[in-house]
C-alpha positions as CSV (number, residue, x, y, z in Angstrom):
1,M,30.4,14.2,-1.0
2,S,27.9,15.7,-3.1
3,I,26.0,18.8,-2.0
4,G,22.4,18.5,-1.0
5,H,19.7,19.6,-3.3
6,Y,15.9,19.8,-3.3
7,R,13.8,18.3,-5.8
8,P,11.8,20.9,-7.7
9,S,8.0,20.7,-8.0
10,L,6.9,19.1,-11.1
11,C,3.7,21.2,-11.6
12,P,3.6,25.0,-12.2
13,V,1.5,26.8,-9.6
14,K,-1.3,27.4,-11.7
15,E,-1.7,23.8,-12.6
16,R,-1.9,22.5,-9.0
17,M,-5.1,21.2,-7.6
18,A,-7.3,23.8,-5.7
19,R,-7.7,23.3,-2.0
20,P,-10.8,20.7,-1.5
21,A,-13.8,22.1,0.1
22,L,-13.6,21.6,3.9
23,S,-16.9,19.7,4.1
24,A,-16.1,17.4,1.4
25,A,-12.7,16.6,2.9
26,R,-14.2,15.9,6.4
27,A,-16.8,13.6,4.7
28,V,-14.2,11.6,3.0
29,E,-12.1,11.7,6.3
30,V,-15.2,10.1,8.1
31,I,-15.8,7.6,5.3
32,N,-12.2,6.5,5.3
33,F,-11.9,6.2,9.1
34,L,-15.1,4.0,9.2
35,A,-13.8,1.9,6.2
36,A,-10.5,1.2,8.4
37,H,-12.8,0.0,11.2
38,P,-15.8,-2.1,9.7
39,N,-16.5,-4.1,12.6
40,E,-16.8,-1.2,15.1
41,A,-19.5,1.6,15.6
42,F,-18.7,5.1,16.8
43,T,-20.8,7.8,18.6
44,L,-20.4,11.4,17.6
45,S,-18.2,12.0,20.6
46,D,-15.9,9.1,19.6
47,L,-15.6,10.6,16.1
48,V,-14.7,14.0,17.3
49,D,-12.0,12.7,19.4
50,R,-10.7,10.3,16.8
51,L,-10.9,12.7,13.9
52,G,-10.3,16.1,15.7
53,I,-13.0,17.6,13.9
54,N,-15.3,20.2,16.0
55,V,-18.7,18.9,17.0
56,A,-20.7,21.4,14.9
57,S,-19.0,20.8,11.8
58,L,-18.9,17.0,12.3
59,H,-22.6,16.7,13.4
60,A,-23.5,18.5,9.9
61,V,-21.3,16.3,8.0
62,L,-22.8,13.0,9.7
63,S,-26.3,14.4,9.2
64,V,-25.9,14.7,5.4
65,L,-24.0,11.3,5.0
66,T,-26.8,9.6,7.2
67,E,-29.6,11.2,5.3
68,R,-28.2,9.9,2.1
69,A,-27.6,6.4,3.8
70,Y,-23.6,6.6,3.1
71,L,-23.7,6.2,7.0
72,S,-26.0,4.3,9.2
73,R,-27.1,5.5,12.6
74,H,-28.1,2.9,15.5
75,P,-31.4,4.3,16.8
76,R,-30.7,3.5,20.5
77,H,-26.9,3.5,20.7
78,L,-26.6,6.5,18.4
79,T,-23.5,5.0,17.0
80,Y,-22.5,5.4,13.2
81,T,-21.2,2.7,10.9
82,L,-20.9,2.6,7.0
83,G,-24.4,2.6,5.3
84,P,-26.0,0.7,2.5
85,T,-25.4,3.3,-0.1
86,L,-21.7,2.6,0.1
87,V,-22.3,-1.0,-0.7
88,A,-23.8,-0.1,-3.9
89,V,-21.0,2.3,-4.5
90,G,-18.4,-0.4,-3.9
91,T,-20.2,-2.8,-6.0
92,A,-20.2,-0.2,-8.9
93,A,-16.6,0.4,-8.4
94,L,-15.6,-3.2,-8.5
95,E,-17.3,-3.4,-11.8
96,H,-15.0,-0.6,-12.8
97,H,-12.0,-2.2,-11.2
98,P,-12.4,-6.1,-11.6
99,A,-8.8,-6.7,-11.0
100,I,-9.4,-6.2,-7.2
101,D,-12.0,-9.0,-7.1
102,V,-9.5,-11.2,-9.0
103,A,-6.6,-10.3,-6.9
104,R,-8.6,-10.9,-3.7
105,E,-9.3,-14.6,-4.9
106,E,-5.6,-15.0,-6.0
107,A,-4.3,-13.6,-2.8
108,K,-6.3,-16.1,-0.8
109,A,-4.8,-18.9,-2.8
110,L,-1.4,-17.5,-2.4
111,S,-1.9,-17.1,1.5
112,E,-2.9,-20.6,1.8
113,R,-0.1,-22.0,-0.5
114,L,2.7,-20.0,1.5
115,D,1.0,-19.9,4.9
116,L,1.7,-16.2,5.0
117,D,-0.3,-13.0,5.1
118,V,-1.1,-11.5,1.7
119,A,-2.3,-8.0,1.1
120,V,-3.5,-6.2,-2.1
121,T,-2.6,-2.5,-2.3
122,A,-3.3,0.3,-4.8
123,L,-2.1,3.8,-5.2
124,A,-4.4,6.5,-3.8
125,G,-2.9,9.9,-4.5
126,D,0.2,10.1,-2.4
127,D,-0.7,7.1,-0.2
128,V,-0.9,3.4,-0.8
129,V,-4.4,2.0,0.3
130,F,-4.9,-1.7,1.4
131,V,-7.9,-3.0,-0.7
132,A,-7.7,-6.5,0.3
133,R,-6.0,-9.0,2.4
134,S,-5.9,-12.9,3.2
135,G,-4.2,-14.9,5.9
136,G,-3.5,-14.6,9.6
137,H,-1.7,-11.5,11.1
138,R,2.0,-12.1,11.7
139,P,4.1,-10.7,14.4
140,L,6.7,-9.4,11.8
141,G,5.9,-7.1,8.7
142,T,3.7,-4.0,8.3
143,P,0.1,-4.5,9.9
144,T,-2.3,-5.1,7.2
145,H,-5.9,-4.0,7.3
146,V,-8.4,-3.2,4.6
147,G,-9.0,0.4,4.4
148,M,-5.5,1.2,6.1
149,R,-3.4,4.1,4.1
150,T,0.1,4.8,4.4
151,P,1.9,7.8,2.7
152,I,4.8,6.7,0.3
153,R,8.3,8.3,-0.1
154,A,11.1,6.9,-2.2
155,P,12.3,4.2,-2.2
156,M,9.0,2.9,-0.5
157,G,6.2,2.2,-3.0
158,S,8.8,1.5,-5.7
159,I,6.7,-1.4,-7.1
160,F,4.2,1.2,-8.4
161,Y,6.9,3.5,-10.0
162,A,9.4,1.1,-11.4
163,W,7.2,0.9,-14.8
164,A,6.0,4.7,-14.4
165,D,6.7,7.4,-16.7
166,D,9.3,10.2,-15.9
167,E,6.8,12.6,-14.6
168,A,5.3,10.2,-12.2
169,V,8.9,9.0,-11.1
170,E,10.0,12.7,-10.5
171,A,6.8,13.4,-8.2
172,W,7.7,10.3,-6.2
173,L,11.1,11.4,-5.6
174,E,10.1,14.8,-4.8
175,R,7.9,13.7,-2.1
176,S,11.0,12.7,-0.2
177,G,12.0,16.2,0.3
178,P,15.8,17.2,0.4
179,A,18.2,14.6,-0.9
180,T,21.8,14.2,-1.8
181,A,22.8,13.3,-5.5
182,E,23.8,9.8,-3.9
183,E,20.4,9.5,-2.5
184,V,18.6,10.1,-5.8
185,A,20.8,7.9,-7.4
186,L,20.0,5.2,-5.2
187,D,16.3,5.7,-5.3
188,R,16.5,5.4,-9.2
189,A,18.8,2.2,-8.8
190,E,15.9,0.7,-6.8
191,L,13.6,1.2,-9.5
192,D,16.0,-0.4,-12.1
193,V,16.4,-3.6,-9.8
194,V,12.6,-4.0,-9.3
195,R,12.1,-3.4,-13.1
196,A,14.7,-6.2,-13.8
197,R,13.7,-8.6,-11.1
198,G,9.9,-8.0,-11.2
199,F,9.4,-7.7,-7.5
200,S,10.5,-5.5,-4.5
201,V,11.9,-6.6,-1.1
202,A,11.7,-4.7,1.9
203,L,13.7,-5.4,5.1
204,E,12.4,-5.4,8.7
205,G,14.1,-3.0,10.9
206,A,13.5,-0.8,14.0
207,A,12.2,2.1,12.1
208,R,9.8,-0.2,10.0
209,R,8.6,-1.8,13.2
210,E,8.0,1.7,14.5
211,L,6.2,2.6,11.5
212,G,3.8,-0.3,11.8
213,T,2.9,0.8,15.3
214,A,2.3,4.3,13.9
215,L,0.1,3.2,11.0
216,E,-2.0,1.4,13.6
217,Q,-2.2,4.5,15.7
218,V,-3.1,6.6,12.5
219,A,-5.7,4.2,11.6
220,D,-7.2,4.6,14.9
221,R,-6.6,8.4,15.3
222,P,-6.2,10.0,11.8
223,R,-5.6,13.6,13.3
224,V,-2.1,12.3,14.1
225,R,-1.3,11.5,10.7
226,G,1.1,14.6,10.4
227,Q,3.5,13.0,12.8
228,L,4.2,10.0,10.2
229,D,6.2,12.3,7.8
230,E,9.3,12.1,9.8
231,L,9.0,8.3,10.5
232,V,8.3,7.6,6.8
233,R,11.4,9.4,5.6
234,R,13.5,7.4,8.2
235,T,11.9,4.1,7.2
236,A,12.7,4.9,3.5
237,G,16.4,4.8,4.0
238,R,18.3,2.5,1.5
239,S,18.8,-0.1,4.2
240,A,15.1,-0.8,4.3
241,H,15.2,-2.2,0.5
242,L,17.1,-5.3,-0.7
243,I,18.7,-4.7,-3.9
244,D,21.3,-7.3,-4.2
245,I,20.2,-10.7,-2.9
246,D,22.9,-13.1,-1.9
247,E,21.5,-16.6,-2.1
248,E,23.7,-17.7,0.7
249,A,22.9,-15.1,3.1
250,S,19.9,-14.7,5.3
251,Y,17.5,-11.8,5.7
252,T,14.7,-10.5,8.0
253,V,12.2,-9.5,5.3
254,S,9.1,-7.2,6.1
255,S,7.5,-7.7,2.7
256,I,7.8,-8.8,-1.0
257,S,5.6,-7.0,-3.5
258,A,5.0,-7.7,-7.3
259,P,3.0,-5.6,-9.7
260,V,-0.4,-6.2,-11.5
261,F,-0.7,-4.4,-14.7
262,N,-3.8,-2.9,-16.5
263,A,-4.6,-2.9,-20.2
264,A,-2.5,0.4,-20.4
265,A,0.4,-1.5,-19.0
266,Q,0.4,0.5,-15.8
267,V,0.8,-0.9,-12.4
268,A,-2.8,-1.1,-11.0
269,L,-2.2,-3.0,-7.9
270,A,0.5,-4.6,-6.0
271,I,0.3,-8.1,-4.4
272,N,2.3,-8.1,-1.1
273,V,3.5,-11.1,1.1
274,V,4.3,-10.0,4.6
275,G,5.4,-11.8,7.9
276,L,8.3,-14.0,6.8
277,S,10.3,-15.6,9.3
278,P,13.5,-14.1,10.6
279,G,16.6,-15.4,8.8
280,T,14.9,-16.3,5.5
281,S,17.6,-17.6,3.2
282,G,18.4,-15.6,0.0
283,V,17.5,-18.6,-2.1
284,D,14.1,-18.6,-0.4
285,V,13.6,-14.9,-0.7
286,L,14.0,-15.4,-4.5
287,S,11.6,-18.3,-4.5
288,Y,9.0,-16.2,-2.6
289,G,9.5,-13.4,-4.9
290,E,8.8,-15.6,-7.9
291,E,5.8,-16.9,-6.4
292,V,4.5,-13.3,-5.7
293,L,5.4,-12.3,-9.1
294,G,3.7,-15.4,-10.6
295,T,0.4,-14.5,-8.7
296,A,0.6,-10.8,-9.9
297,L,1.0,-11.9,-13.5
298,V,-2.1,-14.4,-13.2
299,V,-4.2,-11.5,-11.8
300,S,-3.0,-9.3,-14.8
301,K,-3.8,-12.0,-17.4
302,R,-7.2,-12.8,-15.9
303,T,-8.2,-9.2,-16.1
304,R,-6.6,-8.6,-19.6
305,G,-3.8,-6.5,-18.3
306,N,-0.7,-5.9,-20.3
307,P,2.7,-6.7,-18.4
308,P,5.9,-5.8,-20.3
309,P,7.1,-8.6,-22.5
310,D,10.4,-8.7,-20.9
311,L,8.9,-9.3,-17.6
312,L,6.8,-12.2,-18.7
313,A,9.9,-13.7,-20.5
314,R,11.9,-13.4,-17.3
315,A,9.3,-14.9,-15.1
316,A,8.8,-17.8,-17.5
317,R,12.7,-18.4,-17.6
318,D,13.5,-18.0,-14.0
319,R,10.5,-19.8,-12.5
320,R,11.9,-22.2,-9.9
321,P,10.2,-25.6,-9.2
322,A,7.5,-25.4,-6.5
323,R,8.9,-25.8,-2.9
324,E,7.4,-26.6,0.4
325,H,7.4,-23.1,1.8
326,A,5.6,-23.8,5.1
327,G,7.9,-26.5,6.0
328,R,10.9,-23.7,5.8
329,R,9.3,-21.4,8.1
């Protein structure tokens, strides 16, 4: 039994980011919250309750955002929604990140082909943010709503780190907090498996279902986000990810994820299939994984991304004949 150790910080104190201005942080919090609820409108009181910001501070932030048209305020109901300036900002952002539009299109085709919910995710600091989705919501699997964010702790989010440099991997491992040598070795083994296979497989379980419920709550009330940390650590246990796939076994899968690469050969996005039926066979897990990987590689190719040559070769070699997925669900 190895003694526990704490993964040291990668960054010297002098290089760490300065604390963000409070008003700027609150403005971002408001926009993120409204982005996660695009079909709803909220009064000042609603936002105070949901965000946990005092009335005076929040009123000042809302006033500036409304004046600049980042938010719209209903003249009679006095409710706030996202404003037209953000449409222009989003359009400009898509020009800089064309892979998201392409991924949304390919995710829709994949969802129709598999009859499953498909989400597109991207790294956002220490979080993963859902940037697009297609298909109906399923009883199983993590809930997927555009704008929703979830913190990632090893081995969660391995699809974004399997091809990352050593510094990024160490930072990912560090966020998990104290760990034994065995746990660190297993986290690294997860990266090796994902890199070799081309996709990750997360298993459904009680902790992951609890996490899904908590994510819904945090989307509704971001001020309780701090309560996610312990739950995320519990969900990030080794039993949550499938390393060895036995074709004869059956699995209850939460999600299957594959990487979209940019021109710098970095993982820019992930294509995620969720909501598979309980008892999915190992053969079908592999088949689904290859479908998801194939879609991710198509997005990479259409956006002039640069996937690793060995991954392209493996995908071409191991691609299985198309099967009637919907009939097996």
